[in-house]
N, C-alpha and C positions, 0 to 999 in steps of 0.2 A: 970908231969910238961910239958912233951912234948905235952901231950894231952891238957893241959890248954893253952899252947901257941897256939896250933892250934885253940882252941876254941876262944881265944882272937883275934887271927888274923882274924878269920871269923867274929867276932862281930864288931871290931873297924872300918874296912873300911866302912861299910854302915853307921855307926854312924857319922864317920867323914864327909862322903859325905853329910849326912843330915845336919850337922851343917854348913858345908861350903855353902850348898844350901840356908839355912836360912839367913846366913850373906850376901850372894850375892844378895838375893831378897830384903833385907833391904837397901842395897846400891843402888840398882836400883830405889826403890821407893823414896829414898831421893834425888837422882839426878834428877828424873823426875819432882819433885816439883820446881826446879830452872831452868829448861830448857823449850824451847817453846813446844807448844802442839804437834807439829809434828817435829820429828827429821829427818833430811835428812843426809844421809851419805855424806862424803866428796867428793866422786866421783860424786854423784848426783848433789851436789852444783856446782861443776866445770862445769858439763854439762849444768845446767840451766844458769850459767853465760855466757856461750858461745852462748846461744840461743838468737835470736832477740826478740824485744818487741812484744806485742800482736797486736799493730797497724800496724806492718809490717810483718804480718804472711806470711809464705812462702807456703801457700796452693796453689794448682794448679789453683783453680778458681780465687782467688784474683790476682795471678800473671798474668793470662790471661786478667782480667779486666784492670789491670794497663798498660799492653802493648797496649790494645785497646785505652785507654785514651791518651797515649803518641802519638799514631798514629793520633788521632783526633787533638791533639794540633799542630802537625807538618803540617797537611793539612788545618788548619784554615786559612782563607783568611782575610786580613784587612777589617774592616768595612768601607763601602763607606761613605763619608761625608753626613751629613744630609742637608736638605734644609736650615735650620737656620744657620748652619755653613757656607754654601756657601754664604748666604746673608751677614753674617758678614764679610767674606773675600772680597766680592764685595764692601762693605761699606768702607773698608780701602782704596780703590783706589780713587784717586782724578782726575777728568777729567781735560782736558786742559781749559775748560771754567770756571770751579770752581777755578782752580789755578789762572787764569787771574783775576777773580773777587777778590780773597783774596789778591793778590799782589797789585791790584789797591786800594783796601780798606786800606791797610797798607801804601801805598804811600800817600793817602789822609790824613791819620792820621798824618804822618810826616809833611805834608804841613800845617795842622791846628796847630800843635805844634810849627812850625817855625813862623807862623804869630802871634800866641799868645806870643811867646818869644820876637818878635819885639815890640809888644804892651806893654809888661812888661818893656822893656828897657825905652820906653817913659814914662811909668807910674811912674817908680822909679825916673827918672830924672838923669840917670847916665851921659848923654851927655850934661847936662847943663853947660854952660860956655865954650864949645868947638867950638861954632860958627855953629854947625850943627842944622838945623831946621827940626825936624821930624813931625811937625804939619800937613803938607800937606800929608805926607806919612801915618801917623796914621789915619787921617780923611778918606782918600780913603780906607785904609785897613779895618777899623772898619765898614765902610758903605757898601762896596761891596766885597772886596777880602775875608775876613774872613767868612761872611755869605755864599759866593759861595763855599768855600772850605769845610765848615762844612756841608752844604747841600749835596754836592757830597759824602762826607764821609758817611753820614747817608744813602744815597741811595745805596751805595755799600756794606754796612755791611751785612753779613748773619744774618738772624733772624730766630726764630723758625717757624715751619710750622703752623701758626695760622692766620686766615683771618683778625681778628681784629688787631693783631700786625702788619701784613704786610701792611694793609691799613693805619694804623696810621703812621708807619715809612715812607711809600711812600708819604703820604700827607704832613707830616712835612718836609721831605727832598725837595719836589718840591716847597713848599712855601718858604722855606729858600733860596734855590738856585734862585728862581724867584725874590725874594727881592734883592738878591745880584746883579743879572744881571740888574734889573731895576735901582738900585742905581748907578751902574757903568756906565750905559748909560746916566743918568741924572746928573752926578756929575759936579759941577762947583766950582772951588776952591774959587772964590770970594764970593759965596753965601752959601756954605756948612756950616750948623750950625748957620747961621745968621737969617734966616727966620723961621717962625713957622712950615712951611711945611718941611723945611730941617731938623729941629730938630726932628720932629716926625718921618720922614723917617729914619734918622740915628739911632734913638733909637729903632725903630721897627726892622730894619735889625739886629742890635746888639742883641736884645732880642731873636729873633728867632735863631740866631747863637748859643747863650748860651744854649737855650733849646735843640737844636740838639746835642750839645756836652754833655749835661746831658743824653740824650737818648743813646748816644754811650757809656758813662760810665756805665749806667745801663745794657746795653747789655753785656759789657765785664765782669761785676760782675756776671751776670746770667750764662754766659758760663764757666767762669773759677773759680768763687768763690771769696768771699771778702778777704779771707786770701792771695790769690795769686795775686789779683789785688788791692793792697793797694793804689796805685797811683790814681785809679779810685775813691776810697773813698775820697781822698783829693779833687779831682775835684768836686765830688758831694757836698761836704761841702762848697766849695768856689763859685761855679757857681750860686747858688741862690742869693748871695750877689752881683752879677755882672750883673743882668738882666737889670738894668738901667745904661746905659753907663755914663750918666752925674751925677748920684748919687750913684755910686758904692762905696763899702768900700775899703779904701786904702790897698794895698799889696795883694788884692785877685787875681789880674791878674798875678803877679809873681808866686803865689802858684799854680794857675791853669795851667800856662805855664809849671811849673816844673812837675806836674802830667802828662800832655799830652806828654811831652818830654820823661819821663820814660816809658810811655806806648808805644810810637813809637819805642824807642830803644829796648824794650823787644820783640816787634813783629819780629825783625830780627832773633831771635833765636828760634822762635816757628814754628813747622811744619804747613804747610797749612791746613792739616786736622783738627788741633785744632780749627780753626775758623769756621769749618763747622758742627762739632758735639759737643754738650754740654758734657763736660767731668768733669767739676768741679775740674780740675787739679788732677784727679786720674789716 
């Protein structure tokens, strides 16, 4: 029995070890089918988690390049302005002569608006029955004062750098202002509007004044845009109906006077540079 026990003791341990080895190999194969292809020990995973990403590698060569790039950024000087930038900065400045021209132009617009407003009061007949006679004042104004003011306004207004436009504006302004001066020097209260020559002279001066105001309205719309200069659109609609002083459509003068008054009031709040450079209100 003792010999049997010794023989069994010698036989069982290898057998048991074999069985345990088979079972353990089966367990490993089963576990590998449900796990990633590469198993990383827990300590290795912790080490990888603490490592930086590949884009920020800590190799000596990359660190040296990064230090050199940082030094280049620190030593980088600001880029000097280009010629175009310098030109744009110079364009923003307004000279004293340009400022005086713009302010004179705006004052002339205000004078034309005031004269049209006086003409509108007489056209509507607000002062009828008050004993005030505006016929003499309106006759002199429509013949000489308003053409003179509108001609000066057209001569002072800044226009685009185009020879045809400049020549047309200069010619129309000089003719209108000349007619106003001539009518003012030849005016006679007793004869104004009674002779054929007086009627033609009065109508011609008035017509050129209305054409000059139309040119000013077109200029404002060209520089600032129709959406921003709605009042100039009103004057452009009404002025063609006012070319004939004695045959004008009723209530066109009050509408035109309103548009010119709004234009003159809006000029008070506009920078001088806006009248020199076409911005289209942008």
